[in-house]
Structure formats: structure tokens, C-alpha cells
C-alpha positions as CSV (number, residue, x, y, z in Angstrom):
1,M,-25.4,-8.5,0.5
2,S,-26.7,-7.2,3.8
3,S,-27.3,-3.5,4.6
4,F,-26.1,-1.8,7.7
5,A,-25.7,1.7,9.2
6,I,-22.8,2.9,11.4
7,R,-24.3,5.5,13.7
8,H,-23.0,8.2,16.1
9,A,-19.5,8.0,14.8
10,A,-17.0,10.9,14.2
11,I,-16.8,10.6,10.4
12,F,-13.8,11.8,8.5
13,T,-14.9,11.6,4.9
14,V,-11.6,12.7,3.2
15,D,-13.9,14.0,0.4
16,P,-12.8,17.0,-1.8
17,R,-13.8,19.4,1.1
18,D,-12.2,17.2,3.8
19,R,-15.7,17.2,5.5
20,V,-15.9,16.0,9.1
21,V,-19.2,15.0,10.7
22,P,-18.7,15.0,14.4
23,A,-21.7,12.9,15.1
24,G,-22.7,11.1,11.9
25,T,-24.3,8.1,10.3
26,L,-23.2,6.2,7.2
27,V,-25.5,3.7,5.4
28,V,-24.2,0.8,3.3
29,Q,-26.4,-1.2,1.0
30,D,-25.1,-4.0,-1.1
31,G,-21.5,-3.0,-0.5
32,I,-22.0,0.7,-1.5
33,I,-22.2,3.8,0.6
34,T,-25.8,5.2,0.0
35,Q,-26.0,7.9,2.7
36,I,-23.7,9.9,4.8
37,G,-24.3,12.8,7.1
38,D,-25.3,14.1,10.5
39,D,-27.2,11.7,12.7
40,R,-30.3,14.0,12.5
41,E,-30.3,14.1,8.7
42,V,-29.8,10.4,7.7
43,N,-32.9,8.1,7.4
44,I,-31.9,4.6,8.2
45,P,-33.8,2.1,5.9
46,E,-36.2,-0.3,7.6
47,G,-34.6,-3.6,8.5
48,C,-31.1,-2.3,8.3
49,E,-28.6,-3.4,10.9
50,V,-27.5,-0.5,13.1
51,I,-24.0,-0.4,14.6
52,D,-23.8,2.1,17.5
53,A,-20.3,3.7,17.0
54,R,-20.3,6.2,19.9
55,G,-16.7,6.9,21.0
56,H,-15.5,5.7,17.5
57,A,-14.1,7.4,14.4
58,L,-15.0,6.3,10.9
59,L,-12.5,6.7,8.1
60,P,-11.9,5.3,4.6
61,G,-9.8,2.2,4.8
62,L,-6.0,2.9,4.5
63,I,-4.2,2.1,1.3
64,D,-0.7,0.7,1.1
65,C,0.6,1.7,-2.3
66,H,3.8,-0.4,-2.3
67,S,4.5,-3.6,-0.4
68,H,6.3,-7.0,-0.9
69,S,4.8,-10.0,1.0
70,S,7.4,-11.9,2.9
71,L,8.1,-14.3,5.7
72,M,11.6,-12.8,6.2
73,R,10.9,-10.3,8.9
74,G,13.9,-9.2,11.0
75,V,16.4,-11.3,9.0
76,T,18.4,-8.9,6.8
77,E,19.2,-6.0,9.2
78,N,21.7,-3.1,9.5
79,M,22.5,-3.0,5.8
80,P,22.2,-0.2,3.3
81,L,20.1,-1.0,0.1
82,M,23.0,-2.1,-2.2
83,E,24.3,-4.5,0.4
84,W,20.8,-5.6,1.5
85,L,19.6,-6.6,-2.0
86,P,21.9,-9.6,-2.6
87,W,20.6,-11.1,0.7
88,Y,17.1,-10.2,-0.2
89,Q,17.5,-12.1,-3.5
90,L,18.0,-15.3,-1.6
91,E,14.4,-15.3,-0.5
92,H,13.3,-15.3,-4.2
93,R,15.9,-18.0,-5.1
94,A,14.3,-20.2,-2.4
95,M,10.7,-19.1,-3.1
96,T,8.0,-21.7,-3.8
97,E,4.2,-21.4,-4.4
98,E,3.7,-22.6,-0.8
99,F,6.0,-20.1,0.7
100,A,4.4,-17.3,-1.4
101,Y,0.9,-18.3,-0.2
102,H,1.7,-18.2,3.4
103,S,3.7,-15.0,3.0
104,A,0.7,-13.3,1.5
105,R,-1.8,-14.7,4.0
106,L,0.3,-13.4,7.0
107,C,0.9,-10.0,5.4
108,Y,-2.6,-9.5,4.3
109,L,-3.8,-10.4,7.8
110,E,-1.4,-7.9,9.4
111,A,-2.5,-5.2,7.0
112,L,-6.2,-5.7,7.8
113,Q,-5.5,-5.7,11.5
114,S,-3.9,-2.4,11.2
115,G,-6.7,-0.8,9.2
116,T,-5.4,-1.2,5.6
117,T,-8.1,-2.4,3.2
118,C,-6.1,-2.2,-0.1
119,V,-2.5,-3.3,-0.8
120,M,-0.3,-3.0,-3.8
121,D,1.7,-6.2,-3.6
122,M,4.8,-6.9,-5.8
123,F,5.8,-10.5,-5.2
124,R,6.1,-14.0,-6.7
125,F,3.5,-16.8,-7.5
126,M,0.8,-14.2,-7.4
127,D,-2.0,-16.5,-8.2
128,R,-1.4,-17.9,-4.7
129,C,-1.4,-14.4,-3.4
130,A,-4.7,-13.9,-5.0
131,D,-5.9,-17.1,-3.2
132,A,-4.8,-15.5,0.1
133,A,-6.5,-12.3,-0.6
134,A,-9.7,-14.0,-1.5
135,E,-9.7,-15.9,1.8
136,L,-9.2,-12.8,3.9
137,G,-11.4,-10.5,1.7
138,L,-8.6,-7.9,1.3
139,R,-8.6,-5.7,-1.9
140,V,-5.2,-6.2,-3.7
141,Q,-3.4,-5.0,-6.7
142,L,-1.0,-7.7,-7.9
143,A,2.3,-6.7,-9.7
144,P,4.5,-9.8,-10.4
145,Y,8.2,-9.3,-9.7
146,V,9.2,-9.6,-13.4
147,A,12.9,-9.8,-14.3
148,D,14.3,-11.0,-17.7
149,K,18.0,-10.1,-17.7
150,P,20.4,-13.1,-17.7
151,G,21.1,-14.4,-14.2
152,K,17.8,-13.1,-12.8
153,D,15.7,-16.1,-13.7
154,F,14.6,-16.5,-10.0
155,F,12.0,-13.8,-10.4
156,S,8.7,-13.8,-12.3
157,T,8.6,-14.0,-16.1
158,R,6.9,-11.7,-18.6
159,E,4.7,-14.7,-19.6
160,E,3.6,-15.2,-16.0
161,N,2.5,-11.6,-15.8
162,R,0.4,-12.0,-19.0
163,R,-1.2,-15.2,-17.7
164,L,-2.1,-13.6,-14.4
165,I,-3.9,-10.8,-16.2
166,H,-5.9,-13.3,-18.1
167,S,-6.8,-15.4,-15.1
168,H,-7.2,-12.9,-12.2
169,H,-7.5,-9.4,-13.3
170,E,-10.8,-7.9,-12.0
171,T,-11.9,-11.0,-10.3
172,R,-13.6,-11.3,-6.8
173,N,-16.0,-8.4,-7.7
174,G,-13.0,-6.3,-8.8
175,R,-11.2,-6.7,-5.5
176,I,-8.2,-8.4,-7.2
177,R,-6.6,-6.6,-10.1
178,V,-3.3,-7.2,-11.8
179,W,-0.7,-4.8,-12.9
180,M,2.5,-5.0,-15.1
181,G,5.3,-5.5,-12.5
182,L,8.9,-4.7,-13.3
183,E,11.7,-5.3,-10.7
184,H,14.4,-2.7,-11.6
185,L,16.4,-1.4,-14.4
186,F,19.3,-3.8,-13.5
187,Y,16.9,-6.7,-13.7
188,C,14.8,-6.0,-16.7
189,T,15.6,-5.6,-20.4
190,G,14.3,-2.7,-22.6
191,D,12.1,-5.2,-24.2
192,A,10.4,-5.9,-20.9
193,Y,9.6,-2.2,-20.3
194,R,8.4,-1.7,-23.9
195,E,6.2,-4.8,-23.6
196,A,4.8,-3.6,-20.3
197,A,3.8,-0.2,-21.9
198,Q,2.2,-2.1,-24.8
199,L,0.2,-4.5,-22.6
200,S,-0.8,-1.7,-20.3
201,R,-2.5,0.0,-23.2
202,E,-3.9,-3.3,-24.5
203,Y,-5.4,-4.5,-21.3
204,G,-6.0,-1.2,-19.5
205,V,-3.8,-2.2,-16.6
206,G,-1.2,-0.3,-14.6
207,I,2.6,-0.5,-14.6
208,H,4.5,-0.7,-11.2
209,T,8.3,-0.5,-10.7
210,H,11.0,0.9,-8.6
211,C,12.9,4.1,-9.2
212,S,15.7,6.1,-7.7
213,E,15.6,4.6,-4.3
214,Q,19.2,5.3,-3.1
215,K,22.0,7.7,-4.1
216,E,24.5,4.9,-4.8
217,E,22.0,3.0,-6.9
218,E,21.3,6.1,-8.9
219,Q,25.0,6.5,-9.5
220,A,25.3,2.9,-10.6
221,V,22.4,3.2,-13.0
222,T,23.8,6.2,-14.6
223,A,27.3,4.6,-15.0
224,E,25.8,1.3,-16.3
225,L,23.0,2.6,-18.6
226,G,24.2,6.2,-19.5
227,R,21.0,7.8,-18.2
228,R,19.5,8.5,-14.7
229,S,16.8,6.1,-13.6
230,L,13.8,8.3,-14.5
231,A,15.3,9.3,-17.8
232,M,15.8,5.6,-18.6
233,L,12.2,4.7,-17.7
234,D,11.1,7.6,-19.8
235,H,13.2,6.4,-22.7
236,Y,11.4,3.1,-22.4
237,G,8.0,4.8,-22.6
238,I,6.5,3.7,-19.4
239,L,5.9,7.0,-17.6
240,G,2.2,8.0,-17.7
241,E,-1.1,8.1,-15.8
242,R,-1.2,4.3,-15.3
243,T,2.3,4.2,-13.9
244,L,3.2,4.0,-10.2
245,L,6.9,4.4,-9.3
246,A,8.0,3.3,-5.8
247,H,10.4,5.3,-3.7
248,C,11.8,8.2,-6.0
249,V,14.0,9.4,-3.2
250,W,16.6,11.1,-5.4
251,L,14.5,12.9,-7.9
252,N,15.9,16.3,-8.9
253,D,13.7,19.3,-9.8
254,D,13.5,18.5,-13.6
255,E,12.6,14.9,-12.8
256,I,9.8,15.9,-10.4
257,A,8.4,18.1,-13.1
258,R,8.6,15.3,-15.6
259,V,6.7,13.0,-13.3
260,A,4.0,15.6,-12.8
261,G,3.8,16.4,-16.5
262,T,3.3,12.7,-17.4
263,G,0.7,12.1,-14.7
264,T,2.9,9.3,-13.2
265,S,2.3,8.6,-9.5
266,I,4.7,7.9,-6.7
267,A,4.5,5.5,-3.7
268,H,6.4,7.1,-0.8
269,C,7.9,4.6,1.6
270,P,9.5,6.7,4.4
271,V,10.1,4.0,7.0
272,S,11.8,1.7,4.6
273,N,13.8,4.5,3.0
274,A,15.0,5.5,6.5
275,K,15.8,1.9,7.6
276,L,17.8,1.1,4.5
277,A,19.6,4.6,4.8
278,S,18.2,5.5,1.3
279,G,17.4,9.1,2.3
280,V,14.3,11.4,2.6
281,A,12.1,11.8,-0.5
282,R,11.3,15.3,-1.5
283,V,7.6,14.9,-1.0
284,P,6.6,18.5,-0.4
285,E,8.1,19.4,-3.8
286,M,6.4,16.5,-5.4
287,L,3.0,17.5,-4.0
288,A,3.6,21.2,-4.9
289,A,4.3,20.1,-8.4
290,G,1.0,18.3,-8.6
291,V,2.3,14.7,-8.3
292,T,-0.1,12.1,-6.8
293,V,1.8,10.7,-3.9
294,G,0.5,7.7,-1.9
295,L,2.1,5.9,1.1
296,G,3.7,2.4,1.1
297,T,5.2,0.2,3.8
298,D,7.5,-1.7,1.3
299,G,6.7,-4.9,3.2
300,P,8.0,-6.7,6.4
301,V,11.5,-7.6,4.9
302,C,12.7,-4.0,4.9
303,N,10.2,-2.3,7.2
304,N,9.4,-5.0,9.8
305,S,5.8,-3.6,10.0
306,L,2.8,-3.3,7.7
307,N,1.3,-0.6,10.0
308,M,0.1,2.4,7.9
309,F,-0.4,4.4,11.0
310,E,3.3,4.3,11.6
311,E,4.0,5.2,8.0
312,M,1.7,8.3,8.3
313,K,3.4,9.5,11.5
314,F,6.8,9.0,10.1
315,A,6.0,10.6,6.7
316,S,5.2,13.8,8.5
317,L,7.9,13.7,11.2
318,I,10.8,12.9,8.9
319,Q,10.1,15.9,6.8
320,K,9.8,18.2,9.8
321,A,13.1,17.0,11.2
322,A,15.0,17.0,7.9
323,R,13.8,20.5,7.0
324,L,13.8,22.0,10.5
325,D,10.2,23.1,9.7
326,A,7.4,22.1,12.0
327,T,4.7,23.2,9.7
328,T,5.6,21.0,6.7
329,M,3.4,17.9,5.9
330,P,0.4,18.6,8.2
331,V,-1.8,15.8,9.2
332,D,-4.7,16.6,6.7
333,Q,-2.2,16.2,3.9
334,I,-0.8,13.0,5.4
335,L,-4.4,11.4,5.9
336,R,-5.1,12.1,2.2
337,M,-1.9,10.4,1.1
338,A,-2.9,7.3,3.1
339,T,-6.4,7.2,1.6
340,I,-7.6,9.2,-1.4
341,N,-4.1,9.9,-2.8
342,G,-3.3,6.2,-2.6
343,A,-6.6,5.4,-4.3
344,R,-5.8,7.8,-7.1
345,A,-2.3,6.4,-7.5
346,L,-3.8,2.9,-8.0
347,G,-6.5,4.3,-10.3
348,L,-9.2,3.5,-7.8
349,D,-10.2,7.0,-6.6
350,G,-13.6,6.7,-8.3
351,E,-14.3,3.6,-6.2
352,I,-12.5,3.9,-2.8
353,G,-10.3,6.2,-0.8
354,S,-13.0,8.5,0.6
355,L,-16.4,8.2,2.2
356,E,-18.8,9.4,-0.4
357,V,-22.2,8.3,-1.7
358,G,-21.8,5.8,-4.5
359,K,-18.3,4.6,-3.5
360,K,-17.6,1.1,-2.2
361,A,-17.7,0.6,1.5
362,D,-14.1,0.1,2.4
363,L,-14.3,1.4,5.9
364,L,-12.1,1.7,9.0
365,L,-13.7,2.1,12.5
366,L,-11.4,3.2,15.3
367,N,-12.0,2.9,19.0
368,L,-11.3,6.3,20.7
369,S,-11.8,4.9,24.2
370,R,-8.2,4.1,24.6
371,A,-5.5,5.8,26.6
372,N,-3.6,6.7,23.4
373,M,-6.5,8.7,22.1
374,T,-7.8,10.4,25.3
375,P,-9.0,13.2,25.6
376,V,-11.0,13.5,22.4
377,S,-12.5,16.6,21.0
378,V,-14.0,16.8,17.5
379,N,-15.7,19.5,15.5
380,E,-16.3,20.3,11.9
381,E,-12.5,21.1,11.4
382,G,-11.6,17.8,13.0
383,G,-10.6,19.1,16.5
384,N,-7.7,17.4,18.2
385,L,-8.9,14.1,16.9
386,L,-7.6,14.9,13.4
387,W,-4.1,15.2,14.7
388,N,-4.3,12.2,16.9
389,L,-5.6,10.0,14.0
390,V,-2.0,10.4,12.5
391,F,0.2,11.1,15.5
392,S,-1.5,8.8,18.2
393,A,-3.7,6.1,16.7
394,G,-2.5,2.6,16.0
395,S,-3.6,-0.9,15.3
396,T,-4.8,-1.3,18.9
397,N,-7.5,1.1,18.1
398,V,-8.8,-0.8,15.1
399,A,-12.3,-1.9,16.0
400,G,-13.7,-2.8,12.6
401,V,-12.6,-3.0,9.0
402,W,-14.9,-3.6,6.0
403,V,-14.1,-4.2,2.3
404,D,-17.0,-4.1,-0.2
405,G,-19.2,-3.7,2.8
406,V,-18.2,-7.0,4.3
407,R,-16.9,-6.9,7.8
408,L,-13.4,-8.5,7.9
409,I,-12.1,-7.4,11.3
410,D,-14.2,-7.2,14.4
411,N,-12.6,-5.8,17.5
412,G,-9.2,-6.6,16.2
413,E,-9.9,-10.2,15.2
414,A,-10.2,-11.6,11.7
415,V,-13.7,-12.7,10.7
416,Q,-13.1,-14.7,7.5
417,V,-10.2,-16.9,8.6
418,S,-8.7,-18.3,11.8
419,Q,-5.9,-15.9,12.6
420,R,-4.4,-18.4,15.0
421,S,-4.0,-21.0,12.2
422,V,-2.7,-18.3,9.7
423,I,0.0,-17.2,12.2
424,A,0.9,-20.8,13.2
425,A,1.3,-21.9,9.5
426,A,3.4,-18.7,8.8
427,Q,5.7,-19.5,11.7
428,F,6.4,-23.0,10.5
429,Q,6.8,-21.9,6.9
430,G,8.9,-18.8,7.7
431,L,11.5,-20.9,9.6
432,A,11.6,-23.3,6.7
433,L,12.1,-20.4,4.3
434,Q,14.9,-18.9,6.3
435,E,16.7,-22.3,6.5
436,A,16.4,-22.6,2.7
437,C,17.9,-19.2,2.2
438,R,20.8,-20.1,4.6
439,T,21.7,-23.0,2.4
440,L,21.8,-20.8,-0.6
441,S,23.8,-17.9,1.0
442,H,27.0,-18.8,-0.8
443,T,25.2,-18.2,-4.1
444,R,24.3,-14.6,-3.6
445,T,25.3,-12.2,-6.3
446,T,25.5,-8.4,-6.6
447,M,22.6,-6.2,-7.7
448,V,24.3,-5.1,-11.0
């Protein structure tokens, strides 16, 4: 692999000290960060390519902790979660390997173009999602949409999940990893949860599922199963350091303490939770209790966007608005949630999520010479640039994205694939999938 240095950048390391280097250099050799520091301190190796990054900020790549690839953007709208789910299920009734592949390619391209270098994707036919990730170079965690209750046979099977671990876990130099994926308590039997816990221990893989997304859902779970969602998951034995729960909007104080005590992580999806009228998760209390909280987009079908910059901004603002407290969820905390916290939630914090010597070079370079970022001032505390990274920056500022030290986005354009062909194919396949869903609309069933 080639070696390169990014020089004269404003570097936000998101390391344990949140170190900012106003004019810094970062050196990458064989996909690993080998030096980072002030321009005057770093010795660039002979023969190393030098990228002049004056007027740019360098960050760790953003991490999307919960997403669902899809071609169904803008189709199921103006519905609360419990009404929305029966319509969403139609996509999975109509899903084919080809639809899944084009869904993943489109979503992974959009993620990269908006500065995301790692995605936790819960979807179908995930061997084809792995093919899409390999083409684009994205780092992915794949959690098949497993459901095994009667009438839910249009999702993935437990056997598919096992096969995917054997065929794809830690492939592509570790960029593709496989988790145990469980759809929901209404979709999965107790045996599925217990098997997931067993295989997690046996294979050393994570467990990913949904929990406590909406008030009405929580009430339905309690009425149907006799326990609240978190207690039911605890009963099945899946809480723990390898488990990541999506949403968790309606956790009470005791449940937050239990999540913290078991080392379970949470993927917070503020835009999706607002759009589906699910509510506002108690993230400040989660963080105060010591829970690792990352950010997730929840995918285009219930977010319409895979832009983690939007997710960061909204994660802060919705808490300020709901609590009438302008000081809650400051930007340094939000930036950590989108980077190192996300990496920790995925069990990858020893490899990615911050810019430190010895970590993999998953990098995001932002062009600051745009109207939305002007004027710029940066110092060792971050200056106004720290705030603007969360409240002003967007995909239009993405100048470069690297994963494992390989450049995947150059001035907003994909390097590994023809983005024009990816988008054209997704347009064709997306309309075909929507038509297939319409023909099945009379078959939709309730969540329970």
C-alpha cells in the first residue's frame, strides 16, 4: 500500500484529550497512522506523497451505528411507527438479492459522500451487501434482519446469519464484519435470542437489535409478553458488552442503569425518531450513567438521508429544544458520539474512531473554503471551527474520504466506482421495487 502525508490541516483527533492541532500533519503508511502532530514536528518519510490540506479540516471518518439499506426513499411518509411498519414490511416481502445489492450500493455511496467511513447495516441478502461494500471500499458491520416467528418468514433466517459469519466475517482486511441480527421481540422467538447469545460467545461477534423505539410499541410489548422490552431482552440473556441496541427512546431510570451496568451500547437515531414521532431519547441521562451512545441514521426509508452531519446537528438541537436548555449536548460531546463512541459501540475503538498513531487510516477531509464554513478560526481548543463542524458542515464540504488508507472520495466524487452507473442502476431497480411493493400492498399485516 502507498504512503502519504496530509499536511497543513486543522486536525481534530478526537483522542482521549480531544487534542486539536491547528496546523498539523498526519502520516499514513500501509493503511496505518504512523505520525500526527504540528507541521514543525512531523518528519515526512522520503518518497511519501504529500497532500496540501491548507484550508481543510481533518477528522476521523464518521460512524453510522444503525442503518437499513433501502431503495424506498420517500415512499412511506407521514406515519407513526406502528402504522409505518406494515408498509415497510412490504419491501422485505418483495426483496430479492438484486434489489438488496443495489440498495446497499446506493446507500454506501451516499454514506461515503457525506463523510461516513463505517456503517452498521441491518438488512437482507447481506452477502450481496458485502459485495457492494467491497466494491466501494466502505467499512461495514452486517447484521442480517433475522425473524423466526410464524408469519415473519420474509426476513432472514438464523441459518443465514450463521452462514454469513462463516463466509464473510473479518473479510476484506477486516473491513467486513458480521453480527448476530435480531429484528424485534414481536418477530423473534426466545430461541433466536438465546442462540444469538450463544453464537456471540462462540464466534466473538456482536448482537444488534431494536429496543423501546416508541411508547405505543413499549405498551404493546408489555401487554403481549408480560415484560417491558429491555427486561425481555435481559431475560433472554443478550445484554452485554457485545450488544448494541438501536433507539431506546423510552428507557426509564432503572433501565438506563441496567444498560450501563451490563456494558450494553445504544445507537441513537434522533432524525428517524423525530420523523416517526417516536419521541426524544434520554441521551444526557444515558451518557451520565456511563452508557456508550453512538449515532445512527436508521437508513433512507425512515430518515430520507444518510447524512451524519444532519444527525449530529439534530442530536444536539432536539435535546436543547426539548429540555429548554441551550447548554445540553455540546458539540465536543456530539462529535465524539459520531466518531469514537460509535467505534466503541461497534467494538472497533482500538482500530478506528480517532486519529491516533497505530490506528487504521479512516479519514475525513473537509473543505473549509465554502460559504457555510466562513469565517474560520481555529486554535488548540478548536475555535469556532469546532462548533461549525457540527452545526454548519455538510456533505458539500467533503473533499476526501479514506478507509484503511485508501482514498474512496476525491472532491466529492467516488474513486472506486462510477457513481453515475450506481445511481442509474438504483433508479431503475428502485422503481421496480416500489412497483413490486404496490402489488403486495393488500397482503400487509400488523406488527404484532
